[in-house]
Structures are given as C-alpha cells and as structure tokens.
C-alpha positions in Angstrom: 78.5 -14.2 -35.5 77.9 -11.5 -32.9 81.5 -10.1 -32.6 81.5 -8.2 -36.0 82.8 -4.7 -36.2 80.2 -2.1 -35.0 78.8 -0.1 -37.9 79.2 3.4 -36.5 77.4 5.2 -39.3 74.3 3.1 -38.3 74.6 4.3 -34.7 74.8 7.9 -36.2 71.7 7.2 -38.4 69.8 5.9 -35.3 70.9 9.0 -33.4 69.6 11.2 -36.2 66.3 9.3 -36.2 65.8 9.7 -32.5 66.6 13.4 -32.6 64.1 13.7 -35.5 61.5 11.9 -33.3 62.0 14.5 -30.6 61.7 17.3 -33.1 58.6 15.7 -34.5 57.0 15.8 -31.1 58.1 19.4 -30.6 56.6 20.5 -33.9 53.3 18.5 -34.4 51.9 20.8 -37.1 51.6 20.1 -40.8 54.2 22.7 -41.6 56.9 21.8 -44.2 59.6 20.8 -41.6 57.4 18.4 -39.6 56.1 16.9 -42.9 59.7 16.2 -44.0 60.6 14.7 -40.7 57.6 12.4 -40.6 58.1 11.2 -44.1 61.1 9.0 -43.2 62.2 9.2 -39.5 60.4 6.1 -38.3 61.0 4.0 -41.4 64.6 4.8 -40.9 64.6 3.0 -37.6 63.1 -0.1 -39.1 65.4 0.0 -42.1 68.4 0.1 -39.7 67.0 -2.8 -37.7 66.7 -4.8 -40.9 70.3 -4.0 -42.0 71.6 -5.0 -38.6 69.5 -8.2 -38.5 71.2 -9.3 -41.7 74.7 -8.1 -40.7 74.7 -10.0 -37.4 73.0 -13.1 -39.0 70.2 -13.2 -36.5 68.3 -15.8 -38.4 71.0 -18.4 -37.5 70.4 -18.0 -33.7 68.1 -20.4 -31.9 64.6 -19.1 -31.8 64.4 -19.3 -28.0 67.5 -17.2 -27.7 66.1 -14.7 -30.2 62.8 -14.3 -28.2 64.6 -13.8 -24.9 67.0 -11.4 -26.5 64.2 -9.3 -27.9 62.2 -9.5 -24.7 65.2 -8.1 -22.8 66.1 -5.5 -25.4 62.6 -4.2 -26.3 59.8 -5.3 -24.0 61.5 -4.8 -20.7 62.3 -1.1 -21.6 58.7 -0.8 -23.0 57.2 -1.9 -19.7 59.6 0.1 -17.6 59.3 3.4 -19.3 55.5 3.1 -19.7 55.3 2.3 -15.9 57.4 5.4 -15.2 55.1 7.5 -17.4 51.9 6.2 -15.8 53.3 6.8 -12.3 54.2 10.4 -13.1 50.8 10.9 -14.8 49.2 9.3 -11.7 51.0 11.7 -9.3 49.8 14.6 -11.5 46.2 13.4 -11.4 46.1 12.2 -7.8 46.1 8.5 -8.7 42.6 8.1 -10.1 42.1 4.3 -10.2 39.8 4.2 -13.1 42.0 6.2 -15.4 45.1 4.4 -14.2 43.7 1.0 -14.8 42.6 2.1 -18.3 46.1 3.3 -19.0 47.6 0.0 -18.0 45.1 -1.8 -20.2 46.0 0.4 -23.1 49.7 -0.3 -22.6 49.0 -4.0 -22.7 47.1 -3.5 -26.0 50.2 -1.8 -27.5 48.6 1.7 -27.2 50.8 3.2 -24.5 50.1 6.4 -22.6 53.7 7.3 -23.4 52.9 7.2 -27.1 56.4 7.1 -28.6 56.9 3.7 -26.9 54.6 2.1 -29.5 57.7 1.6 -31.6 59.2 -1.0 -29.2 56.6 -3.8 -29.2 56.0 -3.1 -32.9 59.7 -3.8 -33.6 59.6 -6.8 -31.3 56.7 -8.4 -33.2 57.9 -7.4 -36.7 61.4 -8.7 -36.0 60.3 -12.1 -34.6 57.8 -12.6 -37.4 60.3 -11.8 -40.0 62.9 -14.1 -38.5 60.3 -16.8 -38.3 59.5 -16.3 -42.0 63.2 -16.7 -42.8 63.2 -20.0 -41.0 60.0 -21.4 -42.5 60.5 -20.2 -46.0 64.1 -20.9 -47.2 63.7 -19.0 -50.5 64.6 -15.4 -49.9 62.6 -14.2 -52.9 59.5 -15.8 -51.5 60.1 -14.2 -48.1 60.4 -10.8 -49.8 57.2 -11.4 -51.7 55.3 -12.4 -48.6 56.6 -9.3 -46.8 55.6 -7.1 -49.8 52.0 -8.5 -49.7 51.7 -8.0 -46.0 53.1 -4.5 -46.3 50.3 -3.6 -48.7 47.5 -4.6 -46.4 47.5 -1.4 -44.2 47.1 0.7 -47.4 44.1 -1.4 -48.4 42.5 -1.2 -45.0 43.3 2.5 -44.3 39.7 3.6 -44.7 38.0 0.5 -43.3 40.3 -0.6 -40.4 39.3 -4.3 -40.6 42.4 -5.2 -38.5 43.6 -3.7 -35.2 45.8 -0.7 -35.6 48.6 -2.3 -33.7 48.7 -5.2 -36.1 48.6 -2.9 -39.1 51.5 -0.9 -37.8 53.5 -4.2 -37.5 52.7 -5.0 -41.1 53.9 -1.6 -42.3 57.0 -1.9 -40.2 57.7 -5.4 -41.5 58.0 -4.0 -45.0 60.8 -1.5 -44.0 62.5 -4.2 -41.8 62.5 -6.5 -44.8 63.8 -3.8 -47.1 66.7 -3.1 -44.7 67.5 -6.8 -44.4 67.5 -7.5 -48.2 69.5 -4.4 -49.0 72.0 -4.8 -46.2 74.9 -6.0 -48.4 74.2 -3.1 -50.9 74.1 -0.5 -48.1 77.4 -1.7 -46.6 79.2 -2.2 -49.9 78.1 0.8 -52.0 79.1 4.5 -51.7 77.0 6.6 -54.0 78.3 10.1 -54.8 77.2 12.9 -52.6 75.6 15.0 -55.4 73.4 12.0 -56.3 72.3 11.5 -52.7 71.5 15.2 -52.3 69.6 15.2 -55.6 67.5 12.2 -54.5 67.0 13.7 -51.1 65.7 17.0 -52.5 63.4 15.1 -54.9 62.1 12.9 -52.1 61.5 16.1 -50.0 59.5 17.6 -52.7 57.4 14.5 -53.0 56.9 14.4 -49.3 55.5 17.9 -49.3 53.2 16.9 -52.1 52.0 13.9 -50.2 51.5 15.8 -46.9 52.2 14.7 -43.3 52.2 10.9 -42.8 52.9 8.6 -39.9 52.9 4.9 -39.2 51.5 5.3 -35.7 48.3 6.9 -37.0 48.4 4.8 -40.2 48.2 8.0 -42.2 49.8 7.4 -45.6 47.8 9.5 -48.1 49.3 8.2 -51.4 50.9 4.8 -50.7 53.4 5.0 -53.5 54.6 8.5 -52.5 54.7 7.4 -48.8 56.9 4.4 -49.6 59.2 6.3 -52.0 59.7 9.1 -49.6 60.3 6.8 -46.7 62.9 4.7 -48.5 64.7 7.6 -50.3 64.9 9.7 -47.1 66.2 6.8 -45.0 68.7 5.6 -47.6 70.1 9.1 -48.2 70.4 9.7 -44.5 72.4 6.4 -44.0 74.7 6.9 -47.0 75.4 10.6 -46.2 76.3 9.7 -42.6 78.4 6.9 -43.9 80.5 9.5 -45.7 80.7 11.8 -42.7 84.0 11.5 -40.8 83.5 9.9 -37.3 84.8 13.0 -35.5 81.8 14.9 -36.9 79.2 12.2 -36.2 80.3 11.3 -32.6 77.4 13.2 -31.0 74.9 11.4 -33.3 76.5 8.1 -32.5 76.1 8.9 -28.8 72.4 9.7 -29.3 72.0 6.5 -31.3 73.5 4.3 -28.5 71.2 5.9 -26.0 68.1 6.1 -28.2 66.0 3.9 -25.8 66.4 6.3 -23.0 65.7 9.3 -25.2 62.6 7.6 -26.7 61.3 6.6 -23.2 61.8 10.0 -21.4 61.8 12.8 -24.0 58.1 13.5 -23.7 58.4 14.0 -19.9 61.3 16.4 -20.4 59.4 18.3 -23.1 56.5 18.7 -20.8 58.8 20.1 -18.1 60.4 22.6 -20.6 57.0 23.7 -22.0 54.7 23.7 -18.9 57.0 24.2 -16.0 59.7 26.5 -17.5 57.3 28.1 -20.0 59.5 27.5 -23.1 57.6 28.3 -26.3 58.5 25.7 -28.9 56.4 26.9 -31.9 59.1 28.8 -33.6 62.2 27.3 -35.2 64.5 28.8 -32.5 62.2 27.6 -29.7 62.0 24.1 -31.1 65.8 23.8 -31.5 66.3 25.2 -28.0 63.8 22.6 -26.7 65.8 19.9 -28.6 69.0 21.1 -27.0 67.3 21.1 -23.6 66.2 17.5 -24.0 69.7 16.4 -25.0 71.3 18.3 -22.2 68.9 17.2 -19.5 68.9 13.5 -20.6 72.7 13.2 -21.0 73.3 12.5 -17.2 70.2 10.3 -17.2 71.6 8.2 -20.0 74.9 7.9 -18.1 73.0 6.8 -15.0 71.0 4.1 -16.8 74.1 2.8 -18.5 76.1 2.8 -15.3 73.5 1.6 -12.7 70.3 0.4 -14.5 71.4 -1.3 -17.7 68.8 -4.0 -17.3 66.0 -1.5 -17.9 67.4 -0.4 -21.2 68.0 -3.9 -22.5 71.7 -4.1 -21.7 73.6 -6.9 -19.9 76.0 -4.7 -17.9 77.1 -1.2 -17.3 79.4 0.5 -19.8 82.2 0.6 -17.3 82.4 -3.2 -17.0 
C-alpha cells in the first residue's frame, strides 16, 4: 500500500508550487504576474495532496495511524517553524511579553505570525475530514457531492463571514483536495497533447487576469466560477506539462518539492534578510528572480541539515542518509 513507485512529476509540481509561493511573497502587488501566480499555486498543493491520498490508498489505513501520521508530518513542522519565527521576532523586538503571548495565541487559532504556515494545519484538517467522510459515506458520488456543497460555503459567506476564516479556508481547500482525489486515476493515466495544455493554460491565464488577484488565505475569490476554473486549469496544466518533462530537466524542481516544508517555513525569514539586511530591491522582475535564487541558494544547506540531523521537525522518520 505504501511502497508504490514515487510519482516524480508530482514532486516537481510541488516544487513548482513552493517556488511560486516564494515569488508570490516577493511580488505582493496586483500586477499580472502575481495575479497569475495566486490564481492556482495554493490549489495546486491541495490537488497534489488529493492525488497522492488516492494513489497511496490512505483511506484504508487505521484512523489512529492516519492522525498520528498527519500530526508528525504537518503539525510538528507547523509548531516548530512558528516557534522559530516567534523567537526571531522576539529577539528583534526585545521579547515584549504582551506581543509574544498574542502571537502564540494567534498560532494556536491557526493564524500564525509566519503567515505561510497557515497551509499546514489547513491541510491537516482538510485531509482528516475528507478521509473521515470516505469512511462514513461509502458512496464516492455522495462524498463528492458533500465536498462540493462544503466548497461552496466560503463563496456564500465571503461578504458576511459567519464562520471563522480558518474553517472557511479548510472548506475551500477540501474542495481542491477532493478534486485531486477523484481525478487521481485520470491524472496518472492520461497524457493530453502539449498544444492543448498550452491553449488551456493561456485561456486560464486570461480568465485569471479578468478575475483579478485571489487567495485562499484572505478568502478573496471575486468571481467564484472564474476562481475555480483558473485554479483547476492552472493546476492541471502544470501537473500534465511537468509529467511530460524529462526527469533530467525537472530534477531541481523535484528537489524543491521534496524540501517544500523547509522552504515554506523559512523563506520569509530569508527574504527579510535579503531585503532589509542586504538591501536587495525585489520590485523589478530581475530583483524578484534574484531574490528567489537567493532564497534557494541560502536554504539549500539548511534543507540538507534538516534532512540529515533534524528530520523529526520536518515530519520525516529518519535522515536521508539512513
């Protein structure tokens, strides 16, 4: 069940997604490139998780085992990297107790000071709830229908916010997780022609520019139909195009995908060093790409260190050398 061949193109897709996350935090404007990035990069993560959940038949594992597995793989890294960020923030601000306690409280309520970490507890809750649905409702079509209804709730409540933001993020994420799960066989089996993928990607990009900058964290969707279409088309085109790419050309993306937790947890800190300490201007295209290269370069030895000596804090059983 768990010894299936690793799907390397999904590692590459996760690597692409995490690099787009870094770029999204470098360019936080509403210019065309950030709009295109935000239209699909986070849904891509959840889609990949759904595909892998189906591929590894996670629903067949004992629930207790699933909970502990997700706690180790998602919540321990969440707590660790948030604690690191709060500690660094505390040193910078001379450990003001009132602000520090507020930051810890925010982290417990799934609103971390290290904002990108919101993804980890959201995935934790969405995955466990989805797997619970699969166990309670044996009919796959009924599970899909339930997930669709729950996915629509954040759009309805976008203006009123009658539910906590953290819960609404989970419901949106659940929709993409379910989409990945139920399309897993199709994604692994099919190989659409490149010209079709590029055509769909261009059309999705145009629609994304029409819809404007969106984001699951801020629950900003604008037109729900356009948001959903752009998220799904962008994610699927990225996966299928990387599936076609020879592994020798995608190896760096695969490496980033395998170390996405470390990049997620530490890239904001590295960006602040590059921008505030080294004075790197990241507003331009060249500056932004240079910052991305700097993040990758500086975090490469850090990723090696975590894999070699601290695998527990990134959700792994043992070091890569074992």
